[in-house]
C-alpha positions as a printed Julia matrix, in Angstrom:
200×3 Matrix{Float64}:
  0.07   -0.12  -0.03
  1.27    3.57  -0.8
  2.55    5.7    1.89
  0.01    8.36   1.13
 -2.94    5.83   1.57
 -1.26    5.09   5.25
 -0.89    8.45   5.98
 -4.52    9.16   5.35
 -5.49    6.25   7.32
 -3.41    7.52  10.59
 -4.46   11.15  10.12
 -8.1     9.93  10.39
 -7.38    8.23  13.69
 -6.88    4.64  12.19
 -4.2     2.07  13.17
 -1.83    0.49  10.5
  0.88   -2.42  10.49
  4.13   -1.07   9.45
  7.52   -2.82   9.54
 10.54   -2.06  11.73
 14.02   -3.48  11.8
 13.02   -5.6   14.61
  9.13   -6.82  14.41
  6.2    -5.47  12.97
  4.46   -2.57  14.95
  0.85   -1.47  15.17
  0.97    2.24  14.53
 -1.37    5.18  15.21
 -1.22    8.91  15.88
  0.15    9.36  19.56
 -1.47   12.77  20.02
 -5.14   11.42  19.06
 -6.62    9.68  22.22
 -9.25    7.78  20.06
 -6.49    6.41  17.84
 -4.51    5.31  20.93
 -7.6     3.79  22.4
 -8.01    1.73  19.28
 -4.82    0.28  19.33
 -5.32   -0.77  23.05
 -8.67   -2.39  22.0
 -7.07   -3.95  18.96
 -4.39   -5.53  20.99
 -6.37   -6.48  24.15
 -3.51   -4.53  25.68
 -3.92   -3.58  29.51
 -4.41    0.22  30.03
 -1.73    0.34  32.71
  0.85   -0.84  30.19
  2.13    2.51  28.65
  3.11    3.15  24.9
  6.28    4.43  23.47
  6.49    7.52  21.3
  8.13    6.54  17.83
  9.73    9.97  16.77
 11.68   11.02  13.68
 15.03   12.56  15.61
 16.68   13.73  18.63
 14.76   16.93  18.5
 11.4    15.13  18.87
 12.95   13.29  22.03
 13.82   16.52  23.5
 10.57   17.96  22.93
  8.66   15.41  24.93
 11.28   15.05  27.79
 12.87   16.88  30.71
 15.85   16.55  32.67
 17.61   14.73  30.05
 21.3    13.77  30.64
 23.89   15.35  28.53
 25.07   11.92  27.04
 21.64   11.18  25.64
 22.52   13.05  22.37
 25.53   10.69  22.17
 23.2     7.45  22.65
 20.99    8.79  20.2
 23.19    9.58  17.47
 25.18    6.17  18.24
 22.21    3.83  18.11
 19.09    5.53  16.35
 17.4     5.05  14.43
 17.83    1.53  15.21
 16.71   -1.22  17.84
 16.94    0.69  21.03
 14.08    2.18  23.14
 15.25    4.91  25.72
 13.31    5.89  28.59
 13.23    9.32  29.99
 11.4    11.73  32.21
  8.24   12.84  30.46
  7.25   16.52  30.37
  3.95   18.01  30.2
  3.53   17.69  26.46
  3.07   13.92  26.83
 -0.54   13.04  27.06
 -1.69   10.7   30.0
 -3.1     8.14  27.38
  0.46    7.55  26.21
  2.23    6.67  29.18
 -0.48    5.75  31.56
  0.21    8.88  33.69
  3.67    7.65  34.63
  6.34   10.27  34.95
  8.52    8.62  32.34
  8.1     7.9   28.55
  9.86    5.7   26.1
 11.32    6.83  22.69
 11.61    4.76  19.76
 13.09    5.63  16.22
 12.68    2.72  14.0
 15.31    1.91  11.38
 12.9     1.39   8.43
 12.74    3.86   5.39
  9.14    3.91   4.91
  8.01    3.97   8.55
 10.26    6.78   9.18
  8.89    8.64   6.19
  5.57    8.16   7.57
  6.56    9.46  10.87
  8.03   12.65   9.3
  4.72   13.12   7.67
  2.31   12.45  10.54
  4.25   13.31  13.66
  4.92   10.97  16.63
  3.17    7.75  16.27
  2.74    5.09  18.93
  3.93    1.67  17.52
  3.73   -1.44  20.04
  4.39   -4.77  18.44
  1.64   -6.07  16.08
  0.23   -8.8   17.98
 -2.42   -9.72  20.56
 -1.2    -8.86  23.94
  0.41  -11.83  25.55
  1.39  -13.58  21.89
  4.51  -13.57  20.36
  5.7   -10.46  18.51
  4.46   -9.98  14.98
  7.15  -11.37  12.36
  5.21  -12.05   9.37
  2.66   -9.56   7.74
  0.11  -12.2    6.37
 -0.25  -13.97   9.82
 -0.63  -10.56  11.68
 -3.46   -9.31   9.35
 -5.0   -12.79  10.07
 -4.68  -12.35  13.83
 -6.5    -8.93  13.77
 -9.35  -10.42  11.67
 -8.6    -8.02   8.72
 -9.31   -5.17  10.8
 -6.0    -3.3    9.76
 -3.99   -2.91   6.7
 -0.39   -1.71   6.2
  3.0    -2.2    4.59
  4.52   -5.74   4.12
  8.32   -6.26   4.33
  8.86   -9.55   5.95
 12.62   -9.12   4.78
 13.37   -6.35   7.03
 12.22   -8.12  10.26
 14.94   -9.69  12.32
 12.31  -10.81  14.92
 14.62   -9.57  17.79
 13.18   -7.01  20.1
 14.78   -3.59  20.75
 16.69   -3.25  23.92
 14.95   -1.02  26.42
 17.36    1.62  28.36
 16.01    3.25  31.22
 17.85    6.7   31.56
 15.24    8.35  33.79
 17.08    7.85  37.05
 20.53    8.42  38.54
 21.64    5.08  37.31
 20.99    3.64  33.86
 19.04    0.24  33.77
 18.39   -2.33  30.85
 14.79   -3.23  31.26
 14.79   -5.67  28.29
 17.74   -7.0   26.77
 17.45   -6.87  23.01
 19.43   -6.47  19.9
 21.95   -4.01  21.53
 23.94   -5.3   24.49
 25.26   -3.4   27.58
 28.88   -3.87  26.38
 28.01   -2.26  22.96
 26.46    0.8   24.65
 29.11    1.27  26.79
 31.77    0.78  24.01
 30.28    3.98  22.2
 28.94    5.88  25.2
 31.01    5.16  28.33
 29.23    7.94  30.09
 26.13    5.93  30.62
 25.89    5.46  34.47
 25.18    1.83  34.91
 25.51    0.29  38.34
 28.86   -1.54  38.87
């Protein structure tokens, strides 16, 4: 499907399946409460499970966060776009329906050209894995569409999918923590950004 049609669906409050470099995501307009609610319903996702913001660049990260450590720029430039999600303190620009009212929010910049282009055209998107909550992350486009009973459409690119989730790096506190080990290891992070304050 053409990006133009996908963009139209997103801007009208719909949800679409888009590829990333890890797994497929179920994307919708982050600042549209009804669109986010639709994704929660489609996935049968618990409401207390916060969403990440899929953003285009570091400027977007800074727009929706506060108290950002200086080394975050280096982390972003070294690993994003790519299979890394960073958790930072949220500012008052982050709606409660994205982060479930938590003081933090996650940021992801997926490394897929079509998906990045759509984010550039629509603004920040939520994009949790394209699967029913509790099931395996979506790796094959045809299976995903079937799982959602043909209620969504999107862009198929099974060759881009590695099946390995993004690493989730929490940088919201005094010390850094890896909340989910994914494609990027702690050693790789420290090799490029030794300033990250992991506990010894």
